[in-house]
C-alpha positions as CSV (number, residue, x, y, z in Angstrom):
1,M,-17.0,-16.3,-4.1
2,T,-14.5,-13.6,-4.3
3,A,-15.2,-10.6,-6.0
4,I,-18.6,-8.1,-6.9
5,G,-17.8,-7.3,-11.0
6,E,-18.7,-3.8,-12.0
7,E,-22.5,-2.4,-12.1
8,A,-22.9,-5.4,-10.2
9,F,-25.7,-4.9,-8.9
10,Y,-26.3,-1.9,-10.6
11,G,-29.8,-0.1,-10.1
12,C,-31.4,-2.7,-8.0
13,T,-33.7,-0.4,-6.4
14,A,-35.6,-2.9,-4.4
15,L,-32.9,-4.8,-3.1
16,T,-32.7,-3.1,1.3
17,S,-29.3,-4.9,3.2
18,V,-25.9,-6.7,2.0
19,T,-23.7,-8.6,3.7
20,I,-20.9,-9.9,1.4
21,P,-18.7,-12.5,2.6
22,E,-15.8,-13.0,4.5
23,S,-14.9,-13.8,0.9
24,V,-14.6,-11.6,-1.0
25,T,-12.0,-8.8,-1.2
26,S,-13.2,-6.3,-3.7
27,I,-15.9,-4.4,-4.2
28,G,-16.0,-3.5,-8.2
29,A,-16.9,0.2,-10.1
30,Y,-20.9,0.7,-10.3
31,A,-21.7,-1.9,-8.2
32,F,-24.3,-0.9,-6.5
33,F,-25.2,2.3,-8.8
34,E,-28.3,3.4,-7.5
35,C,-29.5,0.6,-5.1
36,N,-32.0,3.3,-3.7
37,S,-33.4,1.4,-0.9
38,L,-29.9,-0.1,-0.1
39,A,-30.0,1.1,3.7
40,S,-27.5,-1.6,5.6
41,I,-24.5,-3.3,4.2
42,T,-21.8,-4.7,5.5
43,I,-17.8,-4.4,4.2
44,P,-16.1,-7.3,5.9
45,N,-12.8,-7.3,6.8
46,G,-10.4,-8.3,4.1
47,V,-11.4,-6.3,1.9
48,T,-9.3,-4.2,-0.4
49,S,-10.7,-2.2,-2.3
50,I,-13.7,-1.0,-3.2
51,G,-14.4,0.9,-7.0
52,D,-15.1,4.4,-8.5
53,W,-18.8,4.9,-8.0
54,A,-19.4,2.3,-6.2
55,F,-22.3,2.9,-3.7
56,F,-23.7,5.8,-5.9
57,G,-26.9,7.6,-4.9
58,C,-27.8,4.7,-2.6
59,D,-29.8,6.9,-0.8
60,S,-31.2,4.4,2.3
61,I,-27.6,4.7,3.8
62,I,-27.4,5.9,7.1
63,S,-23.8,4.7,7.9
64,I,-21.1,3.4,6.5
65,T,-17.3,2.2,7.9
66,I,-15.5,1.0,5.8
67,P,-12.9,-1.7,7.2
68,D,-8.8,-1.1,7.5
69,S,-8.2,-3.6,5.8
70,V,-9.7,-1.4,2.5
71,T,-6.1,0.6,0.7
72,T,-8.6,1.3,-2.8
73,F,-11.0,3.8,-1.9
74,G,-12.7,4.8,-5.2
75,H,-13.2,8.4,-6.3
76,S,-17.0,10.1,-5.8
77,M,-17.6,6.2,-4.5
78,F,-20.7,7.8,-1.7
79,F,-21.5,10.9,-4.2
80,N,-25.2,11.5,-4.3
81,S,-26.2,9.4,-1.1
82,D,-29.0,11.6,0.6
83,L,-29.4,10.0,4.0
84,L,-25.8,9.0,5.6
85,K,-25.1,11.0,8.1
86,N,-21.5,8.3,9.8
87,V,-18.9,7.6,8.1
88,K,-16.1,5.8,9.5
89,L,-13.2,5.4,7.7
90,G,-10.4,2.2,8.0
91,K,-7.0,2.8,8.8
92,G,-6.1,1.5,5.3
93,V,-7.3,4.1,3.6
94,T,-4.5,6.5,2.5
95,S,-6.3,9.0,0.2
96,I,-10.1,10.4,-0.1
97,G,-11.3,10.7,-3.6
98,D,-13.2,12.7,-5.6
99,N,-16.6,13.7,-5.0
100,T,-15.9,11.0,-2.9
101,F,-19.1,11.8,-0.7
102,N,-20.5,15.6,-2.8
103,A,-23.6,16.4,-2.5
104,C,-23.9,13.6,0.7
105,C,-26.7,16.6,2.1
106,E,-27.3,14.5,5.9
107,L,-23.7,14.4,5.8
108,M,-22.7,15.4,10.0
109,E,-20.0,13.1,11.0
110,I,-16.5,11.5,8.7
111,I,-13.5,9.8,11.0
112,I,-11.0,9.9,8.9
113,P,-7.4,7.3,9.6
114,D,-4.7,10.4,10.3
115,G,-2.5,8.0,7.5
116,V,-5.0,9.9,4.8
117,T,-2.6,12.1,2.9
118,E,-4.6,13.7,1.2
119,I,-9.1,14.5,0.3
120,G,-9.4,15.0,-3.4
121,E,-11.8,17.4,-6.0
122,C,-15.4,18.4,-4.0
123,A,-14.9,15.3,-1.8
124,F,-17.8,16.6,1.2
125,A,-19.4,19.0,-1.3
126,Y,-21.9,20.4,-0.2
127,C,-22.5,17.7,2.3
128,H,-24.9,21.3,4.1
129,E,-24.9,19.7,6.5
130,L,-20.8,18.4,8.1
131,A,-20.5,19.8,12.6
132,K,-18.1,16.9,13.0
133,I,-14.5,15.4,10.5
134,T,-12.4,13.6,13.3
135,Y,-9.2,13.5,12.1
136,E,-7.4,10.8,14.2
137,G,-4.1,12.3,13.9
138,T,-2.5,15.9,15.4
139,I,-3.4,19.0,14.0
140,A,0.4,20.3,11.9
141,E,-0.5,16.6,10.1
142,W,-3.8,18.2,9.3
143,K,-2.5,21.5,7.7
144,A,-0.1,19.5,5.9
145,L,-3.4,17.5,4.9
146,K,-3.3,17.7,1.2
147,K,-6.6,18.6,0.3
148,M,-7.7,20.0,-3.8
149,N,-9.6,22.6,-5.2
150,E,-13.2,23.3,-3.3
151,W,-12.8,20.1,-1.6
152,D,-15.2,21.1,1.0
153,I,-17.4,23.4,-0.6
154,G,-20.6,24.5,0.4
155,T,-20.5,22.9,4.1
156,G,-21.7,24.4,6.5
157,D,-19.0,25.7,9.7
158,Y,-18.0,22.5,10.9
159,V,-15.2,21.6,13.5
160,V,-12.1,19.5,13.2
161,H,-11.6,17.8,15.9
162,C,-7.4,16.5,16.3
163,S,-5.7,14.1,18.5
164,D,-4.3,17.7,20.5
165,G,-7.4,19.4,19.4
166,T,-9.5,20.9,17.4
167,L,-9.9,23.4,14.9
168,D,-12.5,26.1,13.4
169,K,-13.7,25.0,9.4
170,A,-10.9,27.7,8.6
171,G,-8.2,26.1,10.6
172,N,-8.2,28.1,13.1
173,I,-7.3,26.4,17.1
174,I,-9.8,26.5,19.0
175,Q,-8.6,24.7,21.9
176,S,-5.5,22.5,22.4
177,A,-6.0,19.5,24.1
């Protein structure tokens, strides 16, 4: 098995845990769409692409790590995943698509690699609990990163920890390294 196809587990509301085999290299669009009991998923290194809406409405996932091998990261991927609190994006991710974490009301912390060059429209919209973004690059790189319209609309007062200091939500330096 090398791929999980589009809509493979669409609406499987009793699915609680998934361990994807090491042989899988892609997860299709809508693959786990509205699997609202899915609490645990292990994505192996070797997966290079995850399609649009892949984990939309997976209300029971609390934490997710996207492996370094993932280079294609679909838009609206975790949209409306109510309990998602912590996310670590792998070093292969170069952009965060539109609505990727929109309405993840419990999202508190995300780690973004320095290779990310763009954050899409409404990517973190209505993440009311967002408190900490760890950006693995410098303050100058964070400020240069292209952030689309309303990327953070409806968020609380988060801080951005960069390798050389910390910024407030408005982009003001509050601590230098």
